[in-house]
N, C-alpha and C positions, 0 to 999 in steps of 0.2 A: 502493501498500499503506501510504504514511503517513495518508492521509484515513481508509484502513478501519477504523485501529488508533485514532484521533481517534476518531472515529464509531462506535467499539466492535462494528464489522462482522465482527470477527475475533477470535477467542481469542488471548490474547499470555500472553508470558511473558519474566522477567528479574529481575535483583534488585530488592531494593527494601528496604521495611520494613512492617512487621504492627504497625498502633496498634490495641490493644485498651482500651477505655474501659468500667469497672463502676460501677455508680453513677448518681446522681441527674445528669444533663449535658440541657442544651435543646438543639432544635435548631439555635440558633444557635452553641451549642458546639460541634457534630458541623458545621455549616458552616464554622465557622473554622476546625475543625481542617482540614478538606479543601481548604480557601483557603491555610492554609497550606503543605500539602505542595503544591500547585501552584505557588504562589509560589517554591518550595525546587526546580523543577525534574522535579515527579512528571509522567512522560511517559502514565500510565495508572490509572485509581484504582475502587476496588469497593470498597465500604460493605453487609457481611454476605454477602457473592456475588452482591452486586447492582453490577453494573458501571455507574459514571458515566461519566458523556458531558457536554460542554458547557452542555448547556441541560437537565440531571437536576435536578428541586427535590427536596430536601430538606426537607418540611414533617412537621406535626403533624394528624393526622385528630381532634385532641380526646382520643385518648387515647392516642396512641403516634406514635413516628416511622414516616415512610414518605418514599419513595423512588419519583418518577416515580408516587405514588397508592399503591404496592404496601408493606405494612406491615413493619417491620423492626423485630424484637423486641431487646431488649438481651439479651444485652450486646452492644457494638458493635466489632464488628473491620473499620477498614479497612487495606485493602491500597494500595500505589502502589510504582509500579514506576518507577525510576530510579537516581539514585546516593545508595545505602543511608547512607552516612556522611552526605553531604549535608543527606538528609531530616532524618536522627536528627538530626543536627546542630543543624536550624531551627528542630526543635520544641523540645527542650529547653535551649537555648540561656540563661544566666542572664535574666529579666526577659521571658523569649517564652512562647509561650502556654500550651504543658504546665504549667511553672513556676505560670503565674498562676492555671490555673483548678484546679492543685492547692491553690493558697491559698484561695483565692474557697468552694472548697468543700472542708473535709478527708477528706471520705467517700468520697470521687472516689477509685478507681483507676485510672490511666492507665499501659499498660508499651509502650513502642516497641522495636520487638525487628526488627535487620537478619535480612535472608535473602537467599540467595547465589539462590535462586529461588522468585519465585513466579508464579503462572496466574491469569488474569482470567478471567474468562467473557465471550461476547459480550451485548452489550446486547440485552434479551429484552423491553423494549417495543416495538420496529421502529420505523421513521421514516419518518411520511408525512407529505410537503410537501403542503401544500392550495396556495399563493400560490407560491413560487419555483420558476421550471420553466427546465430549460435553453434556453440560446439558442441557436438553429439556425445 
């Protein structure tokens, strides 16, 4: 079951944080926010209700942000399941990522809200292995 959760094969719910980003933000900034949440112990993540797994790619198609090739319109909502207090503290600590992003771009609005219950959907892109095969 833990592998099914990690690979996004099941809907998951639990406590965590909802991070909302409004304003000009780069793909790299979004990747940094997601990585900061992972490093702080997030067990499951989603960006605008698109589940993120280990090999999810956050990129740009030249016009907008994409997750695994699917467009993700602004504003951005990152849901992270884990210890809400620890996740919030990691993002908002003095000298941390959110204060740095705010200092670099005063027009950006980033809110971090703790939640007792978030629900993240199943990873919708499907998982197809081309080279890795189970050993008999």
